[in-house]
C-alpha positions in Angstrom: 61.5 -19.4 34.0 61.8 -16.3 34.8 58.4 -14.2 37.2 58.2 -11.0 38.1 55.5 -11.9 40.5 55.6 -12.7 44.0 55.0 -16.7 45.5 51.9 -17.8 46.4 51.8 -20.0 49.2 50.0 -23.1 47.8 48.4 -25.5 49.9 50.1 -29.3 51.3 48.1 -31.8 49.3 50.4 -30.2 45.8 53.2 -30.1 47.9 52.9 -34.1 48.7 51.5 -34.9 45.4 54.8 -33.4 44.0 56.7 -34.7 46.0 55.0 -38.9 45.1 55.1 -38.1 41.1 59.6 -37.3 42.4 59.5 -40.1 44.4 58.3 -42.0 41.0 60.4 -40.4 39.3 57.4 -39.5 36.7 57.8 -38.4 33.7 55.8 -36.3 31.1 53.5 -32.9 30.5 53.9 -30.3 33.2 51.7 -27.2 31.9 51.8 -23.8 33.6 51.6 -19.9 33.8 54.8 -18.0 32.2 53.3 -15.4 31.9 50.7 -12.9 31.6 47.5 -15.1 30.4 49.3 -17.6 28.3 50.0 -20.9 29.7 53.6 -23.3 29.0 54.7 -26.6 28.1 57.6 -28.6 29.7 57.6 -31.9 29.1 60.6 -33.9 31.2 61.4 -36.8 34.2 60.3 -34.6 38.3 63.3 -34.5 40.0 64.1 -32.5 42.6 61.2 -29.6 44.7 64.0 -27.2 44.9 63.8 -23.8 47.4 65.1 -21.0 46.2 64.7 -18.1 49.0 62.5 -14.5 47.6 61.0 -16.4 44.6 59.9 -19.7 46.4 59.3 -23.0 45.6 59.9 -24.5 41.7 59.7 -27.9 40.2 62.8 -28.8 38.6 62.2 -31.3 36.1 65.4 -33.8 34.6 65.2 -30.9 31.0 66.7 -27.9 33.3 63.1 -26.9 33.3 62.2 -25.2 36.4 58.2 -24.6 37.1 57.2 -22.4 40.3 55.2 -24.1 41.9 52.3 -22.1 42.4 51.6 -21.8 38.5 52.0 -25.0 37.6 47.7 -25.8 36.1 48.3 -29.3 35.3 51.0 -32.0 36.2 51.6 -35.0 34.5 47.8 -35.5 34.4 47.2 -34.5 37.6 45.7 -31.2 39.4 47.9 -27.8 39.9 47.6 -25.2 42.1 47.0 -23.2 40.0 43.9 -24.8 37.6 41.5 -23.0 39.1 42.1 -20.0 37.5 42.7 -20.8 35.1 39.4 -22.2 34.5 38.4 -19.6 35.8 39.6 -17.8 33.0 38.9 -20.6 30.2 35.3 -19.8 31.3 35.5 -16.0 31.0 34.1 -15.7 27.9 31.3 -17.9 29.1 30.2 -15.4 31.6 28.9 -12.5 29.1 25.8 -12.4 27.5 27.9 -11.1 24.1 25.2 -8.5 23.9 22.0 -10.1 24.0 19.6 -8.9 26.1 18.3 -10.0 29.1 
């Protein structure tokens, strides 16, 4: 996966959770931002947390997928660093008045 935007540092708790999932050999789905307002999905076993110089930290799955950790929405059913951005995006329609006067 190639990203055009810069890497945003994530809270240490997300890195700890990723490392715990790697240690457990967890298999499942990872949902992530794959592009402008596009959600991607990858399925596999967490095998590594790899730093690519100039690009950021990546979760590596056994199928070869490399997902930048600041783009992870959910990982194996657990909230990722990009969940708040996803939640905000999903709730945008709820914030408009749809032409209803105040």
